[in-house]
C-alpha positions as CSV (number, residue, x, y, z in Angstrom):
1,M,34.9,-37.9,30.9
2,R,31.4,-37.8,30.6
3,E,31.0,-40.7,28.1
4,I,32.7,-42.5,31.3
5,R,30.2,-41.0,34.1
6,D,27.4,-42.2,31.7
7,L,28.5,-45.6,31.2
8,K,29.2,-46.0,35.0
9,E,25.5,-44.5,35.8
10,A,24.3,-46.7,33.0
11,L,25.8,-49.9,34.8
12,R,24.4,-48.9,38.2
13,M,21.1,-48.8,37.0
14,K,21.5,-52.2,35.1
15,K,22.9,-53.7,38.1
16,R,19.8,-52.5,40.2
17,G,17.5,-54.0,37.6
18,I,16.2,-50.6,35.7
19,T,15.7,-51.6,32.2
20,S,14.7,-48.0,30.7
21,A,15.5,-44.7,31.3
22,P,15.3,-41.2,29.7
23,G,18.8,-41.2,27.5
24,F,20.3,-44.3,28.7
25,D,17.8,-46.7,26.5
26,E,20.6,-47.5,23.8
27,I,23.4,-48.0,26.8
28,L,20.9,-50.2,29.0
29,G,20.5,-52.7,26.2
30,S,24.2,-53.7,26.4
31,T,25.1,-56.5,29.4
32,V,27.0,-55.5,32.4
33,D,30.0,-57.0,31.1
34,E,30.0,-54.9,28.1
35,L,29.4,-52.0,29.8
36,N,32.4,-52.9,32.3
37,S,34.9,-53.2,29.0
38,Q,33.6,-50.1,27.3
39,I,34.4,-48.3,30.7
40,L,37.7,-49.9,31.0
41,E,38.4,-48.8,27.1
42,K,37.5,-45.6,27.7
43,K,39.5,-45.0,30.5
44,E,42.6,-46.6,29.0
45,I,42.1,-44.0,26.2
46,L,42.1,-41.1,28.7
47,R,45.0,-42.4,30.7
48,N,46.8,-42.9,27.4
49,L,46.2,-39.3,26.2
50,K,47.1,-37.5,29.6
51,K,50.5,-39.7,29.6
52,Q,51.2,-38.3,25.8
53,R,50.3,-34.8,27.2
54,R,52.6,-35.4,30.4
55,D,55.6,-36.5,27.7
56,T,54.9,-33.5,25.4
57,N,55.0,-31.1,28.1
58,R,58.3,-32.6,29.4
59,K,60.0,-32.4,25.7
60,D,58.4,-28.7,25.2
61,Y,60.1,-28.1,29.0
62,S,63.5,-29.7,27.7
63,A,63.7,-28.0,24.6
64,R,62.8,-24.4,26.1
65,S,65.8,-24.8,28.4
66,E,68.1,-26.2,26.0
67,R,67.2,-23.0,23.9
68,I,67.6,-20.7,27.1
69,N,71.2,-22.6,27.7
70,K,72.4,-22.1,24.2
71,I,71.2,-18.4,24.1
72,K,73.0,-18.1,27.5
73,N,76.4,-19.8,26.3
74,T,76.3,-17.7,23.2
75,Y,76.4,-14.5,25.2
76,M,78.9,-15.7,27.8
77,N,81.4,-16.9,24.6
78,A,81.1,-13.3,23.8
79,G,82.3,-11.9,26.7
80,F,78.9,-11.0,28.3
81,N,78.8,-11.8,32.2
82,F,75.2,-11.8,33.5
83,G,76.1,-10.7,37.1
84,A,78.5,-7.9,35.9
85,F,75.1,-5.0,36.3
86,D,74.6,-6.4,39.5
87,E,78.3,-5.7,40.6
88,D,78.5,-2.3,39.0
89,E,75.5,-1.2,40.5
90,K,76.9,-2.5,44.1
91,D,80.2,-0.5,43.2
92,Q,78.2,2.5,42.5
93,K,76.2,2.7,45.4
């Protein structure tokens, strides 16, 4: 994120005609087109990382719910009723 901000700032300076600034000398040596392409590359990398993280989170969620359902089905097959305790408590009251 910081790199993208720096590149955008350098692009703004370049368009204003500023040729040197502290910390930006190396970046300002590039042309406007090079800066634009670098910004797009960095954004694409960031976008792909976000997409990858989102996909991983979805897979983790579905795997978690699958495990929960397996455990629930195991107990249900063994005769354990998840609502049985609630009914017993109502009967006692």
